[in-house]
N, C-alpha and C positions, 0 to 999 in steps of 0.2 A: 567388400562392397558395403557402403553405408546404406541406411534406410532410404536415402534419396536416390539410390541407384548409381552413385558415383563410381567410376571405374578405378581400380586400385592404383594404376600407374598414371592417372591423369594429373595434369598440372593443378596444384592446389589453388582454389579460388578462381578457377577458369570461368570464362563467360558462359559456357554452356550450363554448368551446374548452378551458376549464380543468377543468370538473367534470362536464359532461353525459356520459352513456354514449355511447360511440363510435358505436353504431348509430343513435342519435337525433340526432347532431350535424348531418347533412345536412338533416334535416327542420326542425330548429330554425333552421338558417341560412336555409332557404327562408322561414321565418316572420319573419326578421330579429330573432330573439331575441338575437342577438349585436350588434345595432345598435338599441338601444331608443328612440332619439330619435323615430322615427316613431310608435311606440306612444303615447308621451307626446303627440305632436302630434295624434293621433286622440282620445285620452282627454280632454285639457284642454278642448276645446270642449264636451264633454258636461258637465263640471263647471261651466263658465261658465253653460250653460243651466239646469242644476239650481239653481245658487246664485241666479241672477237671478229665476227663477220663485219660489223660496222667499223672496226678498226682497220679493215682492209680497204674499204671503199667509201667510208664516211656514213654519218648518221642520216637518216631520212625521217620525215614526219611520221610515216607509217610505223616506224620502230616504236613510237610511243604506244600505239595500239597493240603491237606485238607483245610488248612488255606487260601491258594490262591483261591481254588475252591469255598470256601464259600464266599469270597469277590466278585468274579465274579458272583456267583449265587445270592447273595444278591442284587447286582446292577440290574441284569436282572429280577429277580422275583419281586423285589420292583417295577421296571418299568412296568412289566406285570400286577401286582396287581393294581397299580395306574391307569393304562390304563383301566382295567376292572371297577374299582371304578368310574372313570370319565364317562365311557360309561353308567353305570347304574344310575349315579347321575347327568347327564348333565342338566336335568330340574331343580333340586334342586340348582345346582351350579349357574345357571343363575339368581337365585333369591337371592343369598347371595353376599354381597358386596366384601368379601375377595376372593371369588372363581369365580366370573363371568368373570374374565380375563383369566381363564384357556383355553387351546387350543380348546376344544370342544364347550363350550358355547359361546366363542368369535369368533368362525368360522374359526380358523386357520387350523383345520383339520376336515374332515367329519367323521361320525361314521364308515363308511366302512374302511377308511384309518386307523382309530384308532384300529379297530378289527384286521386288517392285521398286524399292528405293535405289537399288543399284542401276536399274534400267533408266530411271528418271535422271540420275546424275550423269550417266553416260550420254543420254540424249541431249542434255543441255550442253555438255562439253563438246559433243559433235556439232552442234549448231555454231558454237564459237570457232571450231576448227575450220568450218566452211569459209570463214572470212580470210584465211591465211594463205590462199593460193594453192595451185594444183599439187606441187611437189610436197608441200607441207601436209596437205590433206592425205596424200598417199602414205607418207611417213606416219602420220597420226593413226591411220587405220592399221598399218603394220605393227604399231606399238601394242595393239590389243593382244598379239600373240604372246610376247613374253609376260604381259600382265596376267593372261589366262593360265600360263604354265607355272608361274612362280610359286603359288601355294602348294603345288604338288612336288616341287623340287626337293624339299626337305625329306621326302619319302624315299627318293632314289639316289641322292648324291650328298656327299659331305660338303659340297660347295653350293648350297642354295643361294648364298650371297652373290654369286656370279649372275644368276638369273635376276636377282633383285637389281643388281648394277646395270644389267642390260636394259631393264625397264625404266629405272629411275633416271637414267642419264640420256634417254632417248630425246628429251627436249633439246639437247645440244644440237642434234641433227635437225630437228623440226624448226627451231627458232632460226638457225642459220639459213635454212632453206626459205623460211618465210621472209627473211630480210632480202633475199634475192641474190645472194652471193653463191656461186657454185660450190658444192661440197668438194673438199680436197683432202690432202694428207694432213693438213693442219686441223681440219674438222675431226678426222679420225683419231689423231693424237689427243685432242681435247676430250673426245668421247672416251678413249681408253683411260685418260687421267681420272675422269669422273667414275668410271667403273671400278678402278682400283681404290679410289676414295671410298666407294661404297663398301668394298671388302674391309677397309680400315674401320669405318664407324659401325658397320653392322656386326662385325666380329665382337667389338666392344659391347654392343647392345645384347648380343646373344649370350654373353657370359652371365647375364642375369638368370638364365633359365637352364643352365647346363645340367643340374641335378634332375630336374623334372623331365627335361628332354631325354636324358639317359633312361629314365624309368619307362617312358612311353615310346621310345625308339625313334625320336625325331633327330635328324642329322643337322649339323651346323659346323662352320669353320671353328667356332669356339670349342666345340667338343673334339674336333679333329686335332686342333693345335694344342689344347690343354695348357699345361704349364709353359709351353714354348710360345704361347700367343704373343707376349711382348716382342720377341724376336721377329715374328711374322709381321706384326704391326709396324715395326721400324722399317721392314722391307717395303711394306705397302706405302708408308709415308714417303720414302725416298722415290719409289717408282711413280706414285701419283703426282707429286710435285715436279719430278723430272719430266714426266710426260707433258705436264702443262707448259713447262719451259720449252720443250721441243715443239709443241703446238705454236707457241709464240714465235719461235725461230722460223718455222715453216710458213706461217701466215702473215706475219707483221714485219714492218720495216721502220727504221728511224725512231722517233720518239714513241710511237705506238709499240714498237718492239721493246723498248726500255720499260714501258708500263706493264707490258705482258710478262716480262721477266720478274719485275717487282711483284706482280700478282703471285707468281709461282713461289717466290721467296717468302712472302707474307703467309701464304697458304701453308708452306712447310713449317714456318715458325709456330703457327698455331697448333699444328699436329705435334710438334716437339713439346710444346707446353702441355698438351694432353698426356703425352707419355710420361712426363715428370710426375703426374698425379694419378696415374693408372694403378688400380688395384683390382685385378680380375676376380678376386674373391669377395669383393664388396659390391653387391648389386646396386646400392644407392650411388656409389661413385661411378659405376659403369653407365647408369642411366643419365647422370649429370654430364658426363663426358660425351656420351652420345648426343645429347641435346646441344652441347656446345659446338657441334659441327655446323650448326647454322651459322655461327659467327665465323668459323673457318672459311666456309663457302662465300659468305658475304664480303669478307676481307678481300678474297680473290676477285669477286665480282666488282668491287669498288675500283681496284686497280685496272681491271679489264675495261670498265667504263671509261677510265681515264684514257686508255688506248683508243677508244672510239671518239674521244673528244679532241685529242691533240691533232 
């Protein structure tokens, strides 16, 4: 941590450290506003679900609001979820080199201040959720369960990334329902695709901390797979892109189906590119590749948007 309070793995020159008012910086750091990759990874599945649903029965004017609401909701709920995560993990974070500079273990905020900040973010996100219709509201409330459980998963399972995937891809279901198209097998296949994608990118991310995690007893797929991680990542790559193709086959027809299949192919190609550069023993490379999954998801979103427009 620098004298300014910058977090060790924050994006250099980020807007929080550069431009945000000093008194707000610790709270924005709690929300990971200085590390936006996670917000993108929460938002992109929402856009996938919205675009594929629109590919079934056409775009509607309300879809513009859904897209904007998902963006605001992703920022707020990622912030609330990360604040909750940091509250539950503050002792672990203090023992890990990469995370001890976060606001709670470094003393920039107190646990009480963090808890209030979490409630504020959740309340604003809840107000946005109320605009999206009954089914979406129920799904949004249900999403609080995996969000609450995830920080504890690393204590009792080697697969905490599964719990992260359940939470981070819930937006597929929510945005699909908000559009007004009934949930179906195509929805579930797309949700499964996103969940496996989370296993892919978060295993890469977790390889930054394997040594510290082993010392403090934190479990992860990175520790579980060890040197075999590249083989597992290839399997996740094939399964995630394959499930996206299955979702397109189940949900779309005609030109929209072609766009959906291209989305799966482009998505797979980006993950293949990541694998050609992967070095699980280099934390910097792991962080860079993790962040690049924003582009993998946006490439797929772009083609799925095409499915909604044709």
